[in-house]
PyMOL Python script that loads the backbone (N, CA, C, O; Angstrom):
from pymol import cmd

cmd.read_pdbstr("""\
ATOM      1  N   MET A   1      -4.325 -12.166   2.047  1.00  0.00           N
ATOM      2  CA  MET A   1      -4.012 -10.895   2.693  1.00  0.00           C
ATOM      3  C   MET A   1      -2.509 -11.065   2.687  1.00  0.00           C
ATOM      4  O   MET A   1      -1.969 -12.062   3.166  1.00  0.00           O
ATOM      5  N   GLN A   2      -1.828 -10.034   2.116  1.00  0.00           N
ATOM      6  CA  GLN A   2      -0.577  -9.947   1.965  1.00  0.00           C
ATOM      7  C   GLN A   2       0.081  -9.273   3.119  1.00  0.00           C
ATOM      8  O   GLN A   2      -0.550  -8.329   3.593  1.00  0.00           O
ATOM      9  N   SER A   3       1.349  -9.605   3.724  1.00  0.00           N
ATOM     10  CA  SER A   3       2.105  -8.912   4.694  1.00  0.00           C
ATOM     11  C   SER A   3       2.468  -7.746   4.606  1.00  0.00           C
ATOM     12  O   SER A   3       3.106  -7.327   3.640  1.00  0.00           O
ATOM     13  N   ALA A   4       2.088  -6.972   5.689  1.00  0.00           N
ATOM     14  CA  ALA A   4       2.363  -5.379   5.482  1.00  0.00           C
ATOM     15  C   ALA A   4       3.974  -5.224   5.164  1.00  0.00           C
ATOM     16  O   ALA A   4       4.383  -4.140   4.747  1.00  0.00           O
ATOM     17  N   THR A   5       4.690  -6.096   5.326  1.00  0.00           N
ATOM     18  CA  THR A   5       6.018  -5.748   5.069  1.00  0.00           C
ATOM     19  C   THR A   5       6.486  -6.472   3.961  1.00  0.00           C
ATOM     20  O   THR A   5       7.670  -6.807   4.007  1.00  0.00           O
ATOM     21  N   ALA A   6       5.821  -6.793   2.964  1.00  0.00           N
ATOM     22  CA  ALA A   6       6.222  -7.774   1.948  1.00  0.00           C
ATOM     23  C   ALA A   6       7.315  -7.071   1.011  1.00  0.00           C
ATOM     24  O   ALA A   6       7.339  -5.888   0.670  1.00  0.00           O
ATOM     25  N   TRP A   7       8.380  -8.282   0.620  1.00  0.00           N
ATOM     26  CA  TRP A   7       9.142  -7.836  -0.230  1.00  0.00           C
ATOM     27  C   TRP A   7       8.980  -8.351  -1.467  1.00  0.00           C
ATOM     28  O   TRP A   7       8.377  -9.402  -1.684  1.00  0.00           O
ATOM     29  N   ARG A   8       9.620  -7.489  -2.516  1.00  0.00           N
ATOM     30  CA  ARG A   8       9.186  -7.829  -3.933  1.00  0.00           C
ATOM     31  C   ARG A   8      10.370  -8.132  -4.650  1.00  0.00           C
ATOM     32  O   ARG A   8      11.186  -7.211  -4.630  1.00  0.00           O
ATOM     33  N   LYS A   9      10.791  -9.377  -5.422  1.00  0.00           N
ATOM     34  CA  LYS A   9      12.000  -9.808  -6.176  1.00  0.00           C
ATOM     35  C   LYS A   9      11.952  -8.983  -7.553  1.00  0.00           C
ATOM     36  O   LYS A   9      10.912  -8.610  -8.094  1.00  0.00           O
ATOM     37  N   SER A  10      12.940  -8.816  -7.911  1.00  0.00           N
ATOM     38  CA  SER A  10      13.425  -8.118  -9.078  1.00  0.00           C
ATOM     39  C   SER A  10      12.651  -9.041 -10.303  1.00  0.00           C
ATOM     40  O   SER A  10      12.620 -10.268 -10.219  1.00  0.00           O
ATOM     41  N   THR A  11      12.177  -8.474 -11.180  1.00  0.00           N
ATOM     42  CA  THR A  11      11.549  -9.435 -12.196  1.00  0.00           C
ATOM     43  C   THR A  11      12.608 -10.022 -13.081  1.00  0.00           C
ATOM     44  O   THR A  11      12.279 -10.690 -14.061  1.00  0.00           O
ATOM     45  N   ARG A  12      13.845  -9.808 -12.784  1.00  0.00           N
ATOM     46  CA  ARG A  12      14.993 -10.393 -13.500  1.00  0.00           C
ATOM     47  C   ARG A  12      15.229 -11.715 -12.713  1.00  0.00           C
ATOM     48  O   ARG A  12      15.987 -12.507 -13.274  1.00  0.00           O
ATOM     49  N   SER A  13      14.774 -12.048 -11.655  1.00  0.00           N
ATOM     50  CA  SER A  13      14.931 -13.179 -10.950  1.00  0.00           C
ATOM     51  C   SER A  13      14.352 -14.404 -11.580  1.00  0.00           C
ATOM     52  O   SER A  13      14.635 -15.542 -11.206  1.00  0.00           O
ATOM     53  N   SER A  14      13.468 -14.098 -12.626  1.00  0.00           N
ATOM     54  CA  SER A  14      12.709 -15.286 -13.305  1.00  0.00           C
ATOM     55  C   SER A  14      11.834 -15.941 -12.422  1.00  0.00           C
ATOM     56  O   SER A  14      11.391 -16.925 -13.016  1.00  0.00           O
ATOM     57  N   GLY A  15      11.391 -15.866 -11.327  1.00  0.00           N
ATOM     58  CA  GLY A  15      10.722 -16.514 -10.517  1.00  0.00           C
ATOM     59  C   GLY A  15      11.362 -17.709  -9.749  1.00  0.00           C
ATOM     60  O   GLY A  15      10.712 -18.566  -9.150  1.00  0.00           O
ATOM     61  N   THR A  16      12.724 -17.656  -9.844  1.00  0.00           N
ATOM     62  CA  THR A  16      13.624 -18.756  -9.075  1.00  0.00           C
ATOM     63  C   THR A  16      13.836 -18.452  -7.755  1.00  0.00           C
ATOM     64  O   THR A  16      13.781 -17.302  -7.320  1.00  0.00           O
ATOM     65  N   ASN A  17      14.112 -19.576  -6.993  1.00  0.00           N
ATOM     66  CA  ASN A  17      14.890 -19.313  -5.569  1.00  0.00           C
ATOM     67  C   ASN A  17      16.148 -19.017  -5.462  1.00  0.00           C
ATOM     68  O   ASN A  17      16.743 -19.236  -4.407  1.00  0.00           O
ATOM     69  N   ASP A  18      16.795 -18.436  -6.602  1.00  0.00           N
ATOM     70  CA  ASP A  18      18.279 -18.067  -6.437  1.00  0.00           C
ATOM     71  C   ASP A  18      18.358 -16.950  -5.708  1.00  0.00           C
ATOM     72  O   ASP A  18      17.450 -16.121  -5.752  1.00  0.00           O
ATOM     73  N   SER A  19      19.491 -16.774  -4.916  1.00  0.00           N
ATOM     74  CA  SER A  19      19.563 -15.923  -3.742  1.00  0.00           C
ATOM     75  C   SER A  19      20.172 -14.884  -4.265  1.00  0.00           C
ATOM     76  O   SER A  19      20.146 -13.855  -3.589  1.00  0.00           O
ATOM     77  N   ASN A  20      20.825 -14.856  -5.485  1.00  0.00           N
ATOM     78  CA  ASN A  20      21.527 -13.620  -6.312  1.00  0.00           C
ATOM     79  C   ASN A  20      20.628 -12.797  -7.057  1.00  0.00           C
ATOM     80  O   ASN A  20      20.558 -12.781  -8.286  1.00  0.00           O
ATOM     81  N   CYS A  21      19.823 -11.996  -6.131  1.00  0.00           N
ATOM     82  CA  CYS A  21      18.845 -11.024  -6.783  1.00  0.00           C
ATOM     83  C   CYS A  21      18.733  -9.871  -5.697  1.00  0.00           C
ATOM     84  O   CYS A  21      19.227  -9.857  -4.569  1.00  0.00           O
ATOM     85  N   VAL A  22      17.974  -8.927  -6.312  1.00  0.00           N
ATOM     86  CA  VAL A  22      17.603  -7.673  -5.194  1.00  0.00           C
ATOM     87  C   VAL A  22      16.139  -7.770  -5.146  1.00  0.00           C
ATOM     88  O   VAL A  22      15.381  -8.073  -6.068  1.00  0.00           O
ATOM     89  N   GLU A  23      15.813  -7.422  -3.753  1.00  0.00           N
ATOM     90  CA  GLU A  23      14.330  -7.281  -3.346  1.00  0.00           C
ATOM     91  C   GLU A  23      14.172  -5.823  -2.984  1.00  0.00           C
ATOM     92  O   GLU A  23      15.011  -5.019  -2.577  1.00  0.00           O
ATOM     93  N   CYS A  24      12.779  -5.676  -3.255  1.00  0.00           N
ATOM     94  CA  CYS A  24      12.472  -4.392  -2.913  1.00  0.00           C
ATOM     95  C   CYS A  24      11.364  -4.411  -1.867  1.00  0.00           C
ATOM     96  O   CYS A  24      10.660  -5.418  -1.802  1.00  0.00           O
ATOM     97  N   ARG A  25      11.142  -3.366  -1.024  1.00  0.00           N
ATOM     98  CA  ARG A  25      10.130  -3.342  -0.085  1.00  0.00           C
ATOM     99  C   ARG A  25       8.951  -2.381  -0.646  1.00  0.00           C
ATOM    100  O   ARG A  25       9.159  -1.182  -0.829  1.00  0.00           O
ATOM    101  N   LYS A  26       7.869  -2.908  -0.870  1.00  0.00           N
ATOM    102  CA  LYS A  26       6.503  -1.897  -1.123  1.00  0.00           C
ATOM    103  C   LYS A  26       6.289  -0.991   0.158  1.00  0.00           C
ATOM    104  O   LYS A  26       5.800  -1.434   1.197  1.00  0.00           O
ATOM    105  N   THR A  27       6.679   0.253  -0.004  1.00  0.00           N
ATOM    106  CA  THR A  27       6.238   1.215   0.898  1.00  0.00           C
ATOM    107  C   THR A  27       4.879   1.796   0.963  1.00  0.00           C
ATOM    108  O   THR A  27       4.271   1.801  -0.108  1.00  0.00           O
ATOM    109  N   TRP A  28       4.380   2.203   1.819  1.00  0.00           N
ATOM    110  CA  TRP A  28       3.084   2.756   2.100  1.00  0.00           C
ATOM    111  C   TRP A  28       3.427   4.427   2.034  1.00  0.00           C
ATOM    112  O   TRP A  28       4.499   4.968   2.309  1.00  0.00           O
ATOM    113  N   ARG A  29       2.259   5.013   1.614  1.00  0.00           N
ATOM    114  CA  ARG A  29       2.195   6.432   1.299  1.00  0.00           C
ATOM    115  C   ARG A  29       1.077   6.967   2.120  1.00  0.00           C
ATOM    116  O   ARG A  29      -0.046   6.645   1.731  1.00  0.00           O
ATOM    117  N   LYS A  30       1.149   7.646   3.074  1.00  0.00           N
ATOM    118  CA  LYS A  30       0.238   8.515   3.944  1.00  0.00           C
ATOM    119  C   LYS A  30      -0.323   9.471   2.964  1.00  0.00           C
ATOM    120  O   LYS A  30       0.274   9.975   2.012  1.00  0.00           O
ATOM    121  N   SER A  31      -1.711   9.677   3.373  1.00  0.00           N
ATOM    122  CA  SER A  31      -2.571  10.702   2.560  1.00  0.00           C
ATOM    123  C   SER A  31      -2.127  12.058   2.878  1.00  0.00           C
ATOM    124  O   SER A  31      -1.997  12.431   4.044  1.00  0.00           O
ATOM    125  N   SER A  32      -1.867  12.882   1.764  1.00  0.00           N
ATOM    126  CA  SER A  32      -1.384  14.426   1.840  1.00  0.00           C
ATOM    127  C   SER A  32      -2.359  14.964   2.597  1.00  0.00           C
ATOM    128  O   SER A  32      -2.177  16.158   2.835  1.00  0.00           O
ATOM    129  N   ARG A  33      -3.500  14.405   3.134  1.00  0.00           N
ATOM    130  CA  ARG A  33      -4.404  15.316   3.964  1.00  0.00           C
ATOM    131  C   ARG A  33      -3.927  15.271   5.359  1.00  0.00           C
ATOM    132  O   ARG A  33      -4.471  15.956   6.226  1.00  0.00           O
ATOM    133  N   SER A  34      -2.834  14.416   5.634  1.00  0.00           N
ATOM    134  CA  SER A  34      -2.232  14.405   6.980  1.00  0.00           C
ATOM    135  C   SER A  34      -1.251  15.568   7.141  1.00  0.00           C
ATOM    136  O   SER A  34      -0.604  15.687   8.181  1.00  0.00           O
ATOM    137  N   SER A  35      -1.130  16.440   6.106  1.00  0.00           N
ATOM    138  CA  SER A  35      -0.398  17.700   6.375  1.00  0.00           C
ATOM    139  C   SER A  35       1.005  17.538   7.027  1.00  0.00           C
ATOM    140  O   SER A  35       1.496  18.442   7.704  1.00  0.00           O
ATOM    141  N   GLY A  36       1.577  16.459   6.820  1.00  0.00           N
ATOM    142  CA  GLY A  36       3.015  16.233   7.130  1.00  0.00           C
ATOM    143  C   GLY A  36       3.014  15.957   8.863  1.00  0.00           C
ATOM    144  O   GLY A  36       4.089  16.026   9.458  1.00  0.00           O
ATOM    145  N   THR A  37       2.060  15.724   9.425  1.00  0.00           N
ATOM    146  CA  THR A  37       2.117  15.356  10.779  1.00  0.00           C
ATOM    147  C   THR A  37       2.310  13.880  11.013  1.00  0.00           C
ATOM    148  O   THR A  37       2.534  13.031  10.150  1.00  0.00           O
ATOM    149  N   ASN A  38       2.197  13.714  12.233  1.00  0.00           N
ATOM    150  CA  ASN A  38       2.972  12.327  12.760  1.00  0.00           C
ATOM    151  C   ASN A  38       1.695  11.710  13.119  1.00  0.00           C
ATOM    152  O   ASN A  38       1.644  10.703  13.826  1.00  0.00           O
ATOM    153  N   SER A  39       0.476  12.403  12.559  1.00  0.00           N
ATOM    154  CA  SER A  39      -0.874  11.739  13.179  1.00  0.00           C
ATOM    155  C   SER A  39      -1.125  10.454  12.694  1.00  0.00           C
ATOM    156  O   SER A  39      -0.890  10.211  11.510  1.00  0.00           O
ATOM    157  N   ASP A  40      -1.600   9.539  13.493  1.00  0.00           N
ATOM    158  CA  ASP A  40      -1.805   8.073  12.879  1.00  0.00           C
ATOM    159  C   ASP A  40      -3.224   8.169  12.426  1.00  0.00           C
ATOM    160  O   ASP A  40      -3.546   7.082  11.947  1.00  0.00           O
ATOM    161  N   ASN A  41      -4.168   9.002  12.387  1.00  0.00           N
ATOM    162  CA  ASN A  41      -5.559   9.182  12.006  1.00  0.00           C
ATOM    163  C   ASN A  41      -5.489   9.158  10.392  1.00  0.00           C
ATOM    164  O   ASN A  41      -6.063  10.099   9.845  1.00  0.00           O
ATOM    165  N   CYS A  42      -4.945   8.334   9.669  1.00  0.00           N
ATOM    166  CA  CYS A  42      -5.057   8.457   8.213  1.00  0.00           C
ATOM    167  C   CYS A  42      -5.154   7.179   7.717  1.00  0.00           C
ATOM    168  O   CYS A  42      -5.192   6.202   8.465  1.00  0.00           O
ATOM    169  N   VAL A  43      -5.203   7.091   6.334  1.00  0.00           N
ATOM    170  CA  VAL A  43      -5.288   5.999   5.659  1.00  0.00           C
ATOM    171  C   VAL A  43      -3.926   5.888   4.828  1.00  0.00           C
ATOM    172  O   VAL A  43      -3.404   6.846   4.257  1.00  0.00           O
ATOM    173  N   GLU A  44      -3.420   4.572   4.841  1.00  0.00           N
ATOM    174  CA  GLU A  44      -2.056   4.566   3.752  1.00  0.00           C
ATOM    175  C   GLU A  44      -2.334   3.700   2.812  1.00  0.00           C
ATOM    176  O   GLU A  44      -3.093   2.741   2.959  1.00  0.00           O
ATOM    177  N   ALA A  45      -1.700   4.008   1.735  1.00  0.00           N
ATOM    178  CA  ALA A  45      -1.720   3.201   0.186  1.00  0.00           C
ATOM    179  C   ALA A  45      -0.584   2.894  -0.368  1.00  0.00           C
ATOM    180  O   ALA A  45       0.452   3.492  -0.076  1.00  0.00           O
ATOM    181  N   ARG A  46      -0.633   1.963  -1.204  1.00  0.00           N
ATOM    182  CA  ARG A  46       0.468   1.584  -1.778  1.00  0.00           C
ATOM    183  C   ARG A  46       0.027   0.928  -3.146  1.00  0.00           C
ATOM    184  O   ARG A  46      -1.121   0.483  -3.152  1.00  0.00           O
ATOM    185  N   THR A  47       0.863   0.784  -4.462  1.00  0.00           N
ATOM    186  CA  THR A  47       0.316   0.139  -5.424  1.00  0.00           C
ATOM    187  C   THR A  47       0.750  -1.233  -5.309  1.00  0.00           C
ATOM    188  O   THR A  47       1.667  -1.563  -4.556  1.00  0.00           O
ATOM    189  N   ALA A  48      -0.011  -2.194  -6.180  1.00  0.00           N
ATOM    190  CA  ALA A  48       0.028  -3.563  -5.803  1.00  0.00           C
ATOM    191  C   ALA A  48      -0.303  -4.109  -6.867  1.00  0.00           C
ATOM    192  O   ALA A  48      -1.497  -4.005  -7.147  1.00  0.00           O
ATOM    193  N   ASP A  49       0.583  -4.871  -7.838  1.00  0.00           N
ATOM    194  CA  ASP A  49      -0.031  -5.923  -9.167  1.00  0.00           C
ATOM    195  C   ASP A  49      -1.361  -5.205  -9.669  1.00  0.00           C
ATOM    196  O   ASP A  49      -2.438  -5.724  -9.375  1.00  0.00           O
ATOM    197  N   GLY A  50      -1.333  -4.257 -10.271  1.00  0.00           N
ATOM    198  CA  GLY A  50      -2.251  -3.817 -11.140  1.00  0.00           C
ATOM    199  C   GLY A  50      -3.327  -3.177 -10.404  1.00  0.00           C
ATOM    200  O   GLY A  50      -4.412  -3.041 -10.969  1.00  0.00           O
ATOM    201  N   GLY A  51      -3.168  -2.779  -9.246  1.00  0.00           N
ATOM    202  CA  GLY A  51      -4.174  -1.996  -8.193  1.00  0.00           C
ATOM    203  C   GLY A  51      -3.565  -1.447  -7.017  1.00  0.00           C
ATOM    204  O   GLY A  51      -2.390  -1.081  -7.013  1.00  0.00           O
ATOM    205  N   PHE A  52      -4.326  -1.376  -6.011  1.00  0.00           N
ATOM    206  CA  PHE A  52      -3.912  -0.824  -4.966  1.00  0.00           C
ATOM    207  C   PHE A  52      -4.172  -1.544  -3.607  1.00  0.00           C
ATOM    208  O   PHE A  52      -5.079  -2.365  -3.464  1.00  0.00           O
ATOM    209  N   GLN A  53      -3.150  -1.105  -2.440  1.00  0.00           N
ATOM    210  CA  GLN A  53      -3.619  -1.857  -1.143  1.00  0.00           C
ATOM    211  C   GLN A  53      -3.682  -0.563  -0.278  1.00  0.00           C
ATOM    212  O   GLN A  53      -2.894   0.382  -0.329  1.00  0.00           O
ATOM    213  N   VAL A  54      -4.716  -0.695   0.485  1.00  0.00           N
ATOM    214  CA  VAL A  54      -5.143   0.311   1.823  1.00  0.00           C
ATOM    215  C   VAL A  54      -5.091  -0.301   3.117  1.00  0.00           C
ATOM    216  O   VAL A  54      -5.523  -1.419   3.396  1.00  0.00           O
ATOM    217  N   ARG A  55      -4.529   0.515   3.887  1.00  0.00           N
ATOM    218  CA  ARG A  55      -4.666   0.043   5.251  1.00  0.00           C
ATOM    219  C   ARG A  55      -4.921   1.451   6.368  1.00  0.00           C
ATOM    220  O   ARG A  55      -4.761   2.613   5.997  1.00  0.00           O
ATOM    221  N   ASP A  56      -5.240   1.151   7.430  1.00  0.00           N
ATOM    222  CA  ASP A  56      -5.536   2.099   8.526  1.00  0.00           C
ATOM    223  C   ASP A  56      -4.112   2.424   9.192  1.00  0.00           C
ATOM    224  O   ASP A  56      -3.586   1.469   9.764  1.00  0.00           O
ATOM    225  N   SER A  57      -3.447   3.593   9.195  1.00  0.00           N
ATOM    226  CA  SER A  57      -2.270   3.723   9.681  1.00  0.00           C
ATOM    227  C   SER A  57      -2.359   3.599  11.287  1.00  0.00           C
ATOM    228  O   SER A  57      -1.302   3.339  11.861  1.00  0.00           O
ATOM    229  N   LYS A  58      -3.511   3.759  12.055  1.00  0.00           N
ATOM    230  CA  LYS A  58      -3.375   3.615  13.316  1.00  0.00           C
ATOM    231  C   LYS A  58      -3.080   2.183  13.905  1.00  0.00           C
ATOM    232  O   LYS A  58      -2.688   1.989  15.056  1.00  0.00           O
ATOM    233  N   LEU A  59      -3.319   1.207  12.963  1.00  0.00           N
ATOM    234  CA  LEU A  59      -2.851  -0.090  13.321  1.00  0.00           C
ATOM    235  C   LEU A  59      -1.641  -0.683  12.723  1.00  0.00           C
ATOM    236  O   LEU A  59      -1.136  -1.760  13.041  1.00  0.00           O
ATOM    237  N   GLY A  60      -1.188   0.234  11.721  1.00  0.00           N
ATOM    238  CA  GLY A  60       0.202  -0.112  11.421  1.00  0.00           C
ATOM    239  C   GLY A  60       0.294  -1.382  10.709  1.00  0.00           C
ATOM    240  O   GLY A  60      -0.533  -1.680   9.847  1.00  0.00           O
ATOM    241  N   HIS A  61       1.356  -2.216  11.061  1.00  0.00           N
ATOM    242  CA  HIS A  61       1.411  -3.651  10.707  1.00  0.00           C
ATOM    243  C   HIS A  61       0.422  -4.670  11.053  1.00  0.00           C
ATOM    244  O   HIS A  61       0.344  -5.732  10.435  1.00  0.00           O
ATOM    245  N   ASP A  62      -0.376  -4.341  12.088  1.00  0.00           N
ATOM    246  CA  ASP A  62      -1.536  -5.176  12.569  1.00  0.00           C
ATOM    247  C   ASP A  62      -2.855  -4.986  11.701  1.00  0.00           C
ATOM    248  O   ASP A  62      -3.867  -5.668  11.867  1.00  0.00           O
ATOM    249  N   SER A  63      -2.705  -3.837  10.624  1.00  0.00           N
ATOM    250  CA  SER A  63      -4.034  -3.449  10.018  1.00  0.00           C
ATOM    251  C   SER A  63      -4.270  -4.599   8.867  1.00  0.00           C
ATOM    252  O   SER A  63      -3.385  -5.145   8.207  1.00  0.00           O
ATOM    253  N   PRO A  64      -5.699  -4.831   8.791  1.00  0.00           N
ATOM    254  CA  PRO A  64      -5.874  -5.418   7.586  1.00  0.00           C
ATOM    255  C   PRO A  64      -5.562  -4.800   6.219  1.00  0.00           C
ATOM    256  O   PRO A  64      -5.518  -3.581   6.051  1.00  0.00           O
ATOM    257  N   ILE A  65      -5.389  -5.525   5.438  1.00  0.00           N
ATOM    258  CA  ILE A  65      -4.923  -4.897   3.905  1.00  0.00           C
ATOM    259  C   ILE A  65      -5.924  -4.931   3.280  1.00  0.00           C
ATOM    260  O   ILE A  65      -6.473  -6.028   3.375  1.00  0.00           O
ATOM    261  N   PHE A  66      -6.543  -4.083   2.539  1.00  0.00           N
ATOM    262  CA  PHE A  66      -7.486  -4.223   1.454  1.00  0.00           C
ATOM    263  C   PHE A  66      -7.048  -4.035   0.205  1.00  0.00           C
ATOM    264  O   PHE A  66      -6.362  -3.056  -0.086  1.00  0.00           O
ATOM    265  N   GLU A  67      -7.360  -4.848  -0.564  1.00  0.00           N
ATOM    266  CA  GLU A  67      -6.955  -4.959  -1.965  1.00  0.00           C
ATOM    267  C   GLU A  67      -8.048  -4.463  -2.906  1.00  0.00           C
ATOM    268  O   GLU A  67      -9.162  -4.985  -2.879  1.00  0.00           O
ATOM    269  N   LEU A  68      -7.688  -3.250  -3.916  1.00  0.00           N
ATOM    270  CA  LEU A  68      -8.635  -2.505  -4.521  1.00  0.00           C
ATOM    271  C   LEU A  68      -8.173  -2.591  -5.852  1.00  0.00           C
ATOM    272  O   LEU A  68      -6.954  -2.555  -6.015  1.00  0.00           O
ATOM    273  N   GLY A  69      -9.022  -2.712  -6.981  1.00  0.00           N
ATOM    274  CA  GLY A  69      -8.766  -2.243  -8.279  1.00  0.00           C
ATOM    275  C   GLY A  69      -8.522  -0.738  -8.460  1.00  0.00           C
ATOM    276  O   GLY A  69      -8.661   0.091  -7.560  1.00  0.00           O
ATOM    277  N   THR A  70      -8.159  -0.486  -9.668  1.00  0.00           N
ATOM    278  CA  THR A  70      -7.977   1.117 -10.007  1.00  0.00           C
ATOM    279  C   THR A  70      -9.222   1.758  -9.778  1.00  0.00           C
ATOM    280  O   THR A  70      -9.357   2.714  -9.015  1.00  0.00           O
ATOM    281  N   ALA A  71     -10.142   1.225 -10.445  1.00  0.00           N
ATOM    282  CA  ALA A  71     -11.522   1.984 -10.380  1.00  0.00           C
ATOM    283  C   ALA A  71     -12.055   2.063  -9.009  1.00  0.00           C
ATOM    284  O   ALA A  71     -12.603   3.113  -8.673  1.00  0.00           O
ATOM    285  N   GLU A  72     -11.954   0.950  -8.058  1.00  0.00           N
ATOM    286  CA  GLU A  72     -12.210   1.097  -6.720  1.00  0.00           C
ATOM    287  C   GLU A  72     -11.648   1.926  -5.886  1.00  0.00           C
ATOM    288  O   GLU A  72     -12.308   2.447  -4.987  1.00  0.00           O
ATOM    289  N   PHE A  73     -10.188   2.200  -6.080  1.00  0.00           N
ATOM    290  CA  PHE A  73      -9.373   2.962  -5.354  1.00  0.00           C
ATOM    291  C   PHE A  73      -9.785   4.490  -5.880  1.00  0.00           C
ATOM    292  O   PHE A  73      -9.783   5.450  -5.110  1.00  0.00           O
ATOM    293  N   THR A  74     -10.129   4.591  -7.247  1.00  0.00           N
ATOM    294  CA  THR A  74     -10.379   5.882  -7.632  1.00  0.00           C
ATOM    295  C   THR A  74     -11.813   6.355  -6.941  1.00  0.00           C
ATOM    296  O   THR A  74     -11.850   7.434  -6.350  1.00  0.00           O
ATOM    297  N   ALA A  75     -12.758   5.680  -7.017  1.00  0.00           N
ATOM    298  CA  ALA A  75     -14.014   5.790  -6.071  1.00  0.00           C
ATOM    299  C   ALA A  75     -13.898   6.021  -4.730  1.00  0.00           C
ATOM    300  O   ALA A  75     -14.717   6.781  -4.213  1.00  0.00           O
ATOM    301  N   LEU A  76     -12.969   5.474  -4.005  1.00  0.00           N
ATOM    302  CA  LEU A  76     -12.686   5.702  -2.740  1.00  0.00           C
ATOM    303  C   LEU A  76     -11.864   7.157  -2.517  1.00  0.00           C
ATOM    304  O   LEU A  76     -12.010   7.839  -1.503  1.00  0.00           O
ATOM    305  N   ILE A  77     -11.229   7.414  -3.314  1.00  0.00           N
ATOM    306  CA  ILE A  77     -10.491   8.878  -3.305  1.00  0.00           C
ATOM    307  C   ILE A  77     -11.265  10.016  -3.486  1.00  0.00           C
ATOM    308  O   ILE A  77     -11.067  11.114  -2.966  1.00  0.00           O
ATOM    309  N   ARG A  78     -12.478   9.591  -4.521  1.00  0.00           N
ATOM    310  CA  ARG A  78     -13.317  10.722  -4.946  1.00  0.00           C
ATOM    311  C   ARG A  78     -14.365  10.918  -3.761  1.00  0.00           C
ATOM    312  O   ARG A  78     -14.868  11.973  -3.375  1.00  0.00           O
ATOM    313  N   THR A  79     -14.548   9.712  -3.318  1.00  0.00           N
ATOM    314  CA  THR A  79     -15.768  10.058  -1.908  1.00  0.00           C
ATOM    315  C   THR A  79     -15.170  10.518  -1.032  1.00  0.00           C
ATOM    316  O   THR A  79     -15.648  11.549  -0.561  1.00  0.00           O
ATOM    317  N   ALA A  80     -14.022  10.045  -0.487  1.00  0.00           N
ATOM    318  CA  ALA A  80     -13.386  10.769   0.556  1.00  0.00           C
ATOM    319  C   ALA A  80     -13.269  12.276   0.275  1.00  0.00           C
ATOM    320  O   ALA A  80     -13.697  13.075   1.109  1.00  0.00           O
ATOM    321  N   SER A  81     -12.739  12.665  -0.800  1.00  0.00           N
ATOM    322  CA  SER A  81     -12.546  14.123  -1.174  1.00  0.00           C
ATOM    323  C   SER A  81     -13.661  14.780  -1.153  1.00  0.00           C
ATOM    324  O   SER A  81     -13.561  15.974  -0.871  1.00  0.00           O
ATOM    325  N   THR A  82     -14.813  14.319  -1.388  1.00  0.00           N
ATOM    326  CA  THR A  82     -16.003  15.291  -1.390  1.00  0.00           C
ATOM    327  C   THR A  82     -16.915  15.171  -0.184  1.00  0.00           C
ATOM    328  O   THR A  82     -17.936  15.857  -0.137  1.00  0.00           O
ATOM    329  N   SER A  83     -16.575  14.268   0.869  1.00  0.00           N
ATOM    330  CA  SER A  83     -17.061  14.004   2.016  1.00  0.00           C
ATOM    331  C   SER A  83     -16.343  14.863   3.119  1.00  0.00           C
ATOM    332  O   SER A  83     -16.730  14.676   4.273  1.00  0.00           O
ATOM    333  N   ARG A  84     -15.421  15.713   2.922  1.00  0.00           N
ATOM    334  CA  ARG A  84     -14.712  16.552   3.965  1.00  0.00           C
ATOM    335  C   ARG A  84     -15.538  17.558   4.576  1.00  0.00           C
ATOM    336  O   ARG A  84     -15.070  18.301   5.439  1.00  0.00           O
TER     337      ARG A  84
END
""", "prot")
cmd.dss("prot")
cmd.show_as("cartoon", "prot")
cmd.util.cbc("prot")
cmd.orient("prot")
């Protein structure tokens, strides 16, 4: 399981431990079904190495992070959209 606040080094760093590089934080995106509110009752997702990560926003950084492939994530979205 990856840290919820994982940082990602630039691919130009060539995998070295050189401190002269840029890092970017992978940000979470709340569901558009949250209607722009500050409600914690939603799921957050972000892209991750050829797939997606999903977590429960109620738990924030303490939430387990689920790794999903593209097909799994698409099926999750499709199921959630039809079960409203």
